[in-house]
C-alpha positions in Angstrom: 0.0 0.0 0.0 1.3 3.4 -1.0 0.9 6.1 1.7 -0.1 9.4 0.2 2.2 12.4 0.9 1.5 14.2 4.2 -0.2 17.3 2.7 -2.6 15.0 0.8 -3.4 13.0 3.9 -4.0 16.2 5.9 -6.3 17.5 3.2 -8.2 14.2 2.7 -8.7 14.0 6.4 -9.9 17.6 6.6 -12.2 17.1 3.7 -14.0 14.2 5.4 -14.1 15.8 8.8 -15.1 19.3 7.8 -17.9 18.0 5.6 -19.2 15.5 8.2 -18.9 17.6 11.3 -18.5 21.3 10.3 -15.4 23.5 10.1 -15.7 25.0 13.6 -16.3 21.6 15.2 -13.1 20.1 13.9 -9.9 21.2 15.5 -6.4 21.0 14.2 -5.4 18.4 16.8 -8.1 16.0 15.5 -6.9 16.5 11.9 -3.3 15.8 13.0 -4.3 12.7 14.9 -6.6 11.4 12.1 -4.1 12.1 9.3 -1.2 10.5 11.2 1.2 13.4 10.7 3.3 15.2 13.2 2.2 18.7 14.4 5.3 20.2 12.8 4.4 18.6 9.5 0.9 19.9 9.7 2.0 23.5 10.3 4.7 23.2 7.6 1.9 22.6 5.1 -0.9 24.7 6.7 0.5 27.4 9.0 -3.1 28.4 10.0 -6.4 26.5 10.1 -8.0 29.0 7.6 -5.3 28.0 5.0 -6.5 24.4 5.4 -10.1 25.4 5.1 -9.3 27.3 1.9 -7.5 24.3 0.5 -10.6 22.2 1.5 -12.9 24.6 -0.3 -10.7 24.5 -3.4 -10.9 20.7 -3.4 -14.7 20.8 -2.9 -14.9 23.3 -5.8 -13.0 21.0 -8.1 -15.2 18.0 -7.2 -18.6 19.8 -7.4 -17.8 22.0 -10.4 -16.6 18.8 -12.2 -19.8 17.1 -11.4 -21.9 20.0 -12.6 -20.0 20.3 -15.9 -20.1 16.5 -16.4 -23.8 16.4 -15.8 -24.4 19.3 -18.2 -22.2 17.7 -20.9 -24.0 14.4 -20.5 -27.3 16.1 -21.4 -26.1 16.8 -24.9 -24.6 19.6 -27.0 -27.5 22.1 -26.7 -27.0 24.7 -24.0 -30.7 24.6 -23.0 -30.4 20.9 -22.4 -27.2 21.4 -20.4 -28.9 24.0 -18.2 -31.4 21.3 -17.2 -29.0 18.4 -17.3 -26.7 20.0 -14.7 -29.4 19.2 -12.2 -28.5 15.5 -12.5 -25.4 16.4 -10.4 -27.8 17.4 -7.7 -29.6 14.1 -7.9 -26.3 12.2 -7.5 -25.1 14.4 -4.6 -28.3 14.1 -2.6 -28.2 10.3 -2.8 -24.6 10.0 -1.6 -24.1 8.4 1.7 -23.3 11.0 4.4 -24.8 13.9 2.3 -24.9 17.0 4.4 -25.8 19.7 1.9 -23.6 22.2 0.0 -20.1 22.5 1.6 -20.0 26.1 0.4 -23.3 27.1 2.0 -22.2 25.2 5.2 -18.8 27.0 5.2 -20.5 30.4 4.6 -22.8 29.8 7.5 -19.8 29.2 9.8 -17.6 32.1 8.6 -17.6 35.8 9.1 -18.6 37.9 6.1 -15.4 39.5 4.6 -13.1 36.8 5.9 -11.0 34.8 3.4 -13.2 31.7 4.0 -16.4 33.6 3.4 -14.9 35.3 0.3 -13.9 31.9 -1.1 -17.5 30.7 -0.7 -18.8 33.7 -2.5 -16.2 33.3 -5.3 -17.3 29.7 -5.9 -21.0 30.7 -6.1 -20.1 33.6 -8.5 -18.1 31.3 -10.7 -20.9 28.7 -11.0 -23.4 31.5 -11.7 -21.1 33.0 -14.4 -20.8 29.5 -16.1 -24.6 29.1 -16.0 -25.0 32.6 -17.5 -22.7 31.5 -20.4 -24.9 28.5 -21.0 -28.0 30.6 -20.8 -26.6 33.1 -23.3 -25.7 30.2 -25.6 -29.3 28.9 -25.2 -30.7 32.2 -26.4 -32.2 33.3 -23.1 -33.7 36.8 -23.1 -32.0 37.5 -19.8 -29.0 35.2 -19.3 -28.0 36.8 -16.0 -31.5 36.5 -14.6 -31.9 32.9 -15.8 -28.5 32.1 -14.2 -29.5 33.6 -10.9 -32.8 31.7 -10.9 -31.2 28.4 -11.8 -28.4 28.7 -9.2 -31.0 29.7 -6.5 -32.9 26.6 -7.5 -29.7 24.5 -7.4 -28.7 25.8 -4.0 -32.2 25.3 -2.7 -32.1 21.7 -4.0 -28.8 21.2 -2.2 -30.2 22.5 1.0 -33.5 20.7 0.8 -31.7 17.4 -0.1 -29.9 17.6 3.2 -33.0 18.7 5.2 -35.5 16.4 3.8 -33.1 13.6 3.0 -35.3 12.7 0.0 -34.3 12.3 -3.7 -37.6 14.0 -4.4 -35.9 17.4 -3.8 -33.5 17.0 -6.7 -36.1 15.6 -9.0 -38.4 18.5 -8.3 -35.6 21.0 -8.8 -34.8 19.5 -12.2 -38.5 19.6 -13.3 -38.7 23.2 -12.1 -35.5 24.0 -14.0 -37.0 22.7 -17.2 -40.0 25.0 -16.8 -37.8 28.0 -15.9 -35.5 27.4 -18.9 -38.3 26.9 -21.3 -40.0 30.1 -20.1 -36.7 32.1 -20.4 -35.9 31.3 -24.0 -36.8 33.9 -26.6 
């Protein structure tokens, strides 16, 4: 068995613990113990907990954005189909064992507005919305920015309700609603 490098072990451990328990609830000592690294090694890679949290959010961003893009692309070549197809990522996420909602919404709720962690959550949501606006423009939406805002609100609501209701129905309903919103928004 190949043991991953220390930084990767720390980040993988933080990824699991932060998502399952929350950022504030997980201390550095627990991450050190669970990752099997020395305290000096931890601080060599992450001099402050916020730096680890930002690395965690970067990793979550890569995973979630990748899932959104893959679901959109799987829906076909037409941007309108991709706008609805991206909701299949929501269906997959909400059915995952241990699903606890959107890591970015969770992190935003635990962080102070204006802090680097909060700013990173906002940057993620802005990037997703910008990508959706590009798809909306490609689909011929009369108001691409408005459609992007509506769909990302629906996506975030689905992520939240999927955690609260613990039912796959939330994602299915969000996708059906997205289809209606997209259809109504095209010129």
